[in-house]
C-alpha positions as CSV (number, residue, x, y, z in Angstrom):
1,M,24.3,110.9,132.1
2,P,22.4,110.0,129.0
3,S,23.5,108.0,126.2
4,P,25.3,109.6,123.4
5,V,22.9,110.8,120.8
6,N,22.7,112.7,117.8
7,V,26.4,112.5,117.0
8,K,27.0,113.7,113.7
9,S,29.3,113.9,110.9
10,D,29.9,117.3,110.1
11,P,32.6,118.7,112.9
12,S,30.8,121.7,113.3
13,E,27.8,119.9,114.6
14,L,29.0,117.2,116.4
15,A,26.5,117.3,119.7
16,L,26.6,114.2,121.7
17,F,23.1,115.1,123.1
18,G,20.1,116.1,121.3
19,G,19.0,119.6,121.8
20,A,21.1,122.5,123.6
21,P,24.8,122.1,124.5
22,L,25.4,120.7,127.8
23,F,26.9,123.9,129.0
24,S,24.4,127.0,128.3
25,E,27.5,129.1,128.2
26,P,31.1,128.3,126.9
27,I,33.3,127.7,129.7
28,H,37.2,128.5,128.7
29,V,40.8,127.3,129.4
30,G,42.6,130.6,131.2
31,R,39.1,132.4,132.1
32,P,40.2,135.4,134.6
33,N,40.3,134.9,138.1
34,I,39.3,138.5,139.9
35,G,40.0,139.4,143.3
36,D,38.3,142.2,145.5
37,R,36.7,144.0,143.3
38,S,36.2,146.7,145.9
39,Q,39.6,146.5,146.5
40,L,40.5,146.8,142.7
41,L,38.1,150.0,142.1
42,A,39.6,151.8,145.2
43,R,43.0,151.2,143.4
44,I,42.0,152.6,140.2
45,N,40.0,155.4,141.6
46,A,43.6,156.3,143.7
47,L,45.6,156.5,140.8
48,L,43.5,158.3,139.1
49,D,42.6,160.8,141.7
50,R,46.8,161.0,141.3
51,R,47.2,161.3,137.7
52,W,49.9,158.8,137.8
53,L,49.5,156.4,135.3
54,S,52.8,155.0,134.5
55,N,56.4,155.5,134.5
56,K,57.5,153.2,137.7
57,G,54.5,155.0,140.1
58,P,53.7,153.7,143.5
59,F,51.6,150.6,142.7
60,V,54.4,149.4,140.4
61,Q,56.8,150.0,143.3
62,E,54.4,148.2,145.5
63,F,54.4,145.3,143.5
64,E,57.8,144.3,142.8
65,L,58.4,144.6,146.3
66,R,55.6,142.3,147.2
67,V,56.3,140.1,144.5
68,A,60.1,140.0,145.5
69,D,58.8,139.0,148.9
70,L,56.6,136.5,148.2
71,L,59.3,134.5,146.3
72,G,62.4,135.6,148.4
73,V,64.2,136.9,145.5
74,R,66.3,140.4,145.6
75,H,65.0,141.7,142.3
76,C,61.6,141.6,140.4
77,I,60.8,144.0,137.7
78,A,57.8,144.3,136.3
79,I,57.4,144.6,132.6
80,T,54.5,145.2,130.2
81,N,54.0,141.7,129.5
82,G,55.9,138.2,129.6
83,T,57.1,138.0,125.6
84,L,58.4,141.8,126.1
85,A,60.3,140.5,129.6
86,L,61.8,137.5,127.6
87,E,63.2,139.3,125.0
88,I,64.7,142.0,127.7
89,A,65.5,139.1,129.7
90,I,67.5,137.6,126.5
91,R,68.9,140.6,125.4
92,A,70.0,141.7,128.8
93,L,71.8,138.3,129.5
94,G,73.4,138.5,125.8
95,L,72.3,135.5,124.5
96,T,73.2,135.0,121.0
97,G,74.0,132.8,118.0
98,E,72.0,129.4,119.2
99,V,70.2,129.4,122.5
100,L,68.5,125.4,123.0
101,V,64.7,125.6,124.1
102,P,61.8,122.7,123.8
103,S,59.3,123.5,120.9
104,F,57.1,122.1,123.6
105,T,55.8,125.9,124.8
106,F,54.0,128.7,124.1
107,I,55.5,130.2,120.6
108,A,56.7,133.5,122.5
109,T,59.6,131.5,124.1
110,A,61.0,130.8,120.7
111,H,60.0,134.1,119.3
112,A,61.5,136.4,122.0
113,L,64.8,134.8,120.4
114,Q,64.1,134.7,116.6
115,W,63.0,138.5,117.1
116,Q,66.7,139.8,118.1
117,G,68.3,137.6,115.8
118,T,69.0,134.6,118.0
119,T,68.3,131.1,116.6
120,P,66.6,129.0,118.7
121,V,67.5,125.0,118.9
122,F,64.8,122.8,119.4
123,C,65.6,120.2,122.1
124,D,62.9,117.2,122.4
125,I,61.2,116.4,125.8
126,D,60.6,114.0,128.1
127,S,57.7,112.5,127.7
128,R,56.6,112.1,131.9
129,T,57.9,115.7,132.8
130,H,56.5,117.4,129.3
131,A,59.9,119.4,130.2
132,L,63.3,119.3,128.2
133,D,65.3,116.1,128.3
134,V,68.6,116.7,129.7
135,N,69.9,113.4,128.2
136,R,69.6,115.1,124.9
137,L,69.8,118.4,125.5
138,E,73.8,117.9,125.9
139,Q,74.1,116.0,122.3
140,M,72.6,119.6,120.8
141,I,75.4,122.0,122.0
142,T,77.4,123.6,119.5
143,P,80.3,126.0,119.6
144,R,77.2,128.6,118.7
145,T,75.7,127.5,121.8
146,T,75.2,130.5,124.3
147,G,72.2,129.5,126.0
148,I,69.3,127.3,127.8
149,I,66.0,128.4,128.2
150,G,64.8,125.8,130.4
151,V,60.3,126.3,130.8
152,H,58.2,125.0,133.7
153,V,55.3,123.4,131.8
154,W,51.9,123.5,133.7
155,G,53.8,125.0,136.7
156,E,56.2,121.7,137.6
157,P,60.0,122.9,137.5
158,C,61.8,121.3,135.2
159,A,65.0,119.6,135.8
160,I,66.6,122.8,137.0
161,E,70.0,120.9,138.7
162,E,70.9,119.0,135.3
163,L,70.3,122.4,133.4
164,T,72.5,124.0,135.9
165,E,75.2,121.7,136.2
166,I,75.0,121.4,132.3
167,A,75.4,125.0,131.9
168,R,77.8,125.4,134.3
169,R,80.4,122.7,132.6
170,R,79.4,124.2,129.1
171,N,79.8,127.5,130.1
172,L,76.7,128.7,129.0
173,K,73.7,131.2,130.6
174,L,70.5,129.5,131.7
175,M,67.5,131.3,132.4
176,F,64.1,129.9,132.7
177,D,60.1,130.5,131.2
178,A,58.2,130.5,134.1
179,S,54.9,131.8,133.0
180,H,53.2,129.0,134.2
181,A,55.0,128.6,137.4
182,F,54.1,131.3,139.8
183,G,53.6,130.7,143.1
184,C,55.4,127.2,143.2
185,S,58.3,126.1,144.6
186,H,61.4,123.4,144.1
187,T,63.6,122.2,147.1
188,G,62.3,124.8,149.8
189,Q,63.0,127.9,147.1
190,M,59.9,129.2,145.0
191,I,60.3,129.6,141.5
192,G,61.9,133.0,140.7
193,N,65.2,132.1,141.9
194,F,66.6,130.0,139.8
195,G,69.0,130.2,137.0
196,I,70.4,133.9,136.0
197,A,66.8,135.1,135.9
198,E,63.4,133.8,135.5
199,V,60.6,135.2,133.6
200,F,56.6,135.3,134.6
201,S,53.4,136.0,132.6
202,F,50.6,137.6,133.8
203,H,48.3,137.6,131.1
204,A,45.0,137.4,131.7
205,T,45.0,133.3,130.8
206,K,46.9,133.3,133.9
207,Y,45.5,132.1,137.3
208,F,47.4,135.2,138.6
209,N,47.0,138.4,136.2
210,T,47.4,141.6,136.2
211,F,44.9,142.5,133.2
212,E,48.8,142.1,130.6
213,G,52.1,142.1,132.4
214,G,54.8,139.9,133.2
215,A,58.1,140.2,135.3
216,I,61.4,139.3,135.7
217,T,63.1,137.9,138.5
218,T,67.3,137.7,139.3
219,N,69.1,137.5,142.6
220,D,71.8,138.9,140.5
221,D,72.5,143.1,141.2
222,A,73.9,143.9,138.4
223,L,72.0,142.3,136.1
224,A,68.4,143.9,137.6
225,A,70.3,147.4,137.4
226,K,70.6,146.9,133.7
227,I,67.1,145.4,133.0
228,R,65.7,148.1,134.6
229,L,67.5,150.7,132.6
230,M,66.2,148.3,129.2
231,K,62.7,148.7,129.9
232,N,62.7,152.5,130.1
233,F,64.6,153.4,127.3
234,G,68.1,153.5,128.9
235,F,67.4,156.3,131.3
236,A,69.3,156.6,133.9
237,G,67.5,160.5,135.4
238,Y,65.7,163.0,134.0
239,D,67.5,163.3,130.8
240,N,70.3,161.0,130.6
241,V,70.4,158.2,128.4
242,I,73.4,155.4,128.8
243,Y,72.1,152.6,127.1
244,I,70.4,150.9,124.5
245,G,66.3,150.1,125.5
246,T,62.8,149.9,125.2
247,N,59.4,150.7,126.3
248,G,58.6,147.9,128.9
249,K,57.3,149.7,131.9
250,M,54.4,148.0,133.3
251,S,51.3,150.4,133.6
252,E,49.7,151.6,137.2
253,V,46.4,150.2,136.5
254,A,48.0,146.8,135.4
255,A,49.9,147.2,139.6
256,A,46.7,147.5,140.9
257,M,44.8,144.7,139.4
258,G,47.9,142.8,140.6
259,L,48.2,144.2,144.2
260,T,44.2,143.1,144.5
261,G,45.2,139.6,143.1
262,L,47.9,139.4,145.7
263,E,45.8,139.6,148.4
264,S,43.5,136.9,147.0
265,L,46.3,134.3,145.9
266,E,45.6,131.5,148.4
267,Q,42.3,131.9,147.6
268,F,42.8,131.1,143.7
269,I,44.7,128.3,144.2
270,A,42.6,126.5,147.1
271,A,39.5,126.7,144.8
272,I,41.5,125.6,141.6
273,R,43.4,122.9,143.4
274,L,39.5,121.6,144.5
275,N,38.7,121.6,140.8
276,Y,41.9,119.8,139.6
277,V,41.4,116.8,142.7
278,R,37.8,116.7,141.7
279,Y,39.1,116.3,137.1
280,R,41.7,113.8,138.7
281,K,39.2,111.6,141.0
282,C,36.6,111.7,137.8
283,L,39.1,110.8,135.4
284,E,41.0,107.8,137.2
285,D,41.5,104.5,136.1
286,I,40.0,105.5,132.5
287,T,42.1,103.1,130.1
288,G,44.1,105.0,127.1
289,L,43.9,108.5,129.6
290,R,46.7,110.3,132.1
291,V,46.3,113.0,133.9
292,F,49.2,114.8,134.0
293,P,50.3,114.7,138.2
294,V,51.0,117.6,140.5
295,R,53.1,116.9,143.7
296,E,51.0,118.3,146.4
297,D,53.6,117.9,149.3
298,V,55.0,121.1,147.5
299,K,53.7,124.5,146.3
300,R,52.0,124.5,143.2
301,N,49.3,126.9,141.4
302,Y,47.0,123.9,140.4
303,Q,45.9,126.1,137.3
304,Y,46.7,123.5,134.6
305,V,44.2,120.4,134.6
306,V,46.8,118.3,131.6
307,V,45.3,115.2,130.2
308,E,46.5,113.3,127.7
309,I,44.8,110.6,125.5
310,D,46.3,107.6,123.9
311,E,44.3,107.2,120.6
312,E,45.4,103.6,120.2
313,R,44.2,102.5,123.3
314,T,40.9,104.5,123.8
315,G,39.9,104.0,120.3
316,I,39.2,107.8,120.1
317,S,41.3,110.5,119.0
318,R,42.4,113.8,120.9
319,D,41.3,116.0,118.2
320,L,37.7,114.4,118.1
321,L,37.1,114.4,121.8
322,V,38.1,118.2,121.5
323,R,35.7,118.4,119.2
324,L,33.0,116.9,121.0
325,L,33.4,119.0,124.0
326,H,33.2,122.3,122.6
327,A,30.2,121.1,120.8
328,E,28.8,120.9,124.3
329,N,30.0,124.6,125.5
330,I,33.3,123.0,126.9
331,L,36.2,124.6,125.5
332,A,39.3,122.4,126.0
333,R,42.2,123.8,124.5
334,R,45.4,121.1,122.6
335,Y,48.3,122.5,124.4
336,F,51.1,123.2,122.6
337,Y,49.8,122.4,119.4
338,P,51.8,121.9,116.9
339,G,55.0,122.7,118.5
340,C,57.2,125.4,117.8
341,H,58.7,123.9,115.5
342,R,55.9,123.1,113.0
343,M,54.8,127.0,113.1
344,E,56.6,129.9,111.0
345,P,59.2,130.9,110.2
346,Y,60.9,127.7,112.0
347,R,58.9,125.1,110.1
348,S,60.4,126.9,107.2
349,Y,64.0,127.2,108.5
350,F,64.3,123.6,110.1
351,P,61.9,121.6,107.8
352,N,63.1,117.7,109.3
353,A,63.3,119.7,112.9
354,G,60.8,117.1,113.9
355,L,62.8,113.9,112.9
356,L,65.1,115.1,116.7
357,L,61.9,115.8,118.1
358,P,59.5,112.3,118.5
359,E,58.1,112.9,122.0
360,T,57.4,116.6,121.2
361,E,55.5,115.3,118.0
362,A,53.7,112.5,120.6
363,L,52.9,114.5,123.3
364,C,51.3,117.6,120.9
365,N,48.9,115.1,119.4
366,R,47.5,113.7,122.5
367,V,47.4,116.6,125.1
368,I,44.7,118.7,125.8
369,V,44.0,121.2,128.7
370,L,40.5,121.2,130.6
371,P,38.8,124.4,131.7
372,N,39.6,125.3,135.5
373,D,39.3,128.9,137.4
374,T,38.1,130.1,140.4
375,T,34.1,130.2,139.1
376,L,33.9,126.8,138.1
377,K,32.0,125.0,140.3
378,I,32.6,121.1,141.5
379,E,29.6,120.0,139.7
380,Q,30.7,121.5,136.8
381,V,33.9,119.7,137.3
382,E,31.8,116.3,137.5
383,M,29.9,116.8,134.6
384,I,33.1,117.5,132.3
385,G,34.7,114.7,134.0
386,S,31.4,111.8,133.8
387,L,31.7,113.3,130.1
388,I,34.7,112.4,128.9
389,R,34.4,109.2,130.7
390,M,31.9,108.5,128.7
391,V,33.3,109.6,125.2
392,V,36.3,107.4,125.9
393,E,34.5,104.9,127.4
394,N,32.4,104.5,123.9
395,G,35.6,105.6,121.7
396,P,35.4,103.1,119.0
397,T,31.6,103.7,118.6
398,I,31.4,107.4,118.9
399,T,34.5,107.7,116.2
400,Q,32.3,105.3,113.7
401,R,29.7,107.8,113.9
402,A,31.7,110.8,113.9
403,G,32.7,109.7,110.6
């Protein structure tokens, strides 16, 4: 790789190399994986022939059964999207007052609570796991606390046993946001079996997607029945509404995409695992840089290649590195910058929340996520890795040139 040249002071023109960017087309984080296109089109033709596009069609029913079987859980309820799945699960569990959540999560986790008048109370994270710090959690429980939402960040299960024990002892309801963790396991069980319920996102940016979709899984029969009512306006029969509800039904075309993706799930994971392993090899032993470790002895989906940048040791900031990568059409992302507590309405409601979230604030300023999908080639991964190594190893010089 050539030495860096043409580093400009204008952030919109940062270019490490003269001429065109390193990649001619943008490489995105969260580019969708597509299964067998002929199978998908055959399913779409079948649903068009049936003219059954929604309202618990055969593809949705099959999809729910297939996911439940894959996860070994009693119930999977397919939902329009992951955010609405969170909202329905929160309401079905009767979470009110205050609910403890991490701020280091996608904003939907907090919004799903606030949208229903329940206050998200942000707890700090463990800097090693990026998930809720159970040692700080119990200190934040008040008489108004009704539950905890743990988040399995990057597909790595959070402290499930510790959270379960706290919830049991303090009489709190526990559910999990498993948006990152489809296809992952913990202590021999698949994610989807823990807490009272777990919520998945099948958005297009996830390694497994249904175009747009989500699901709630649970082993509680009564809760599953309640959620099924709630996702369909409270209908119990053709014209009999017995409960308040909303429209959370997954469409047939989304389920068709999901069924097609399930057939290629292991191939998806195998391909992006190879990319993750190569990234890790390319980036190892770089001073001031840490690749978030993915365990190899249990089921993981390997979607997220997470890198932490220590500016004091590298001489280059995370944000400058991101801008340099973007200039080369490598569209790395800052996750979950700047933290939910620094977004509205929470920064107005809790202007001093950051004082209780030092690890969250620090992590929000040093994490980037690199592209990883089934279309990314190993040689492209190696180019990205070499570029990052060169930038970090020349951090002070590049920072000075960038102004």
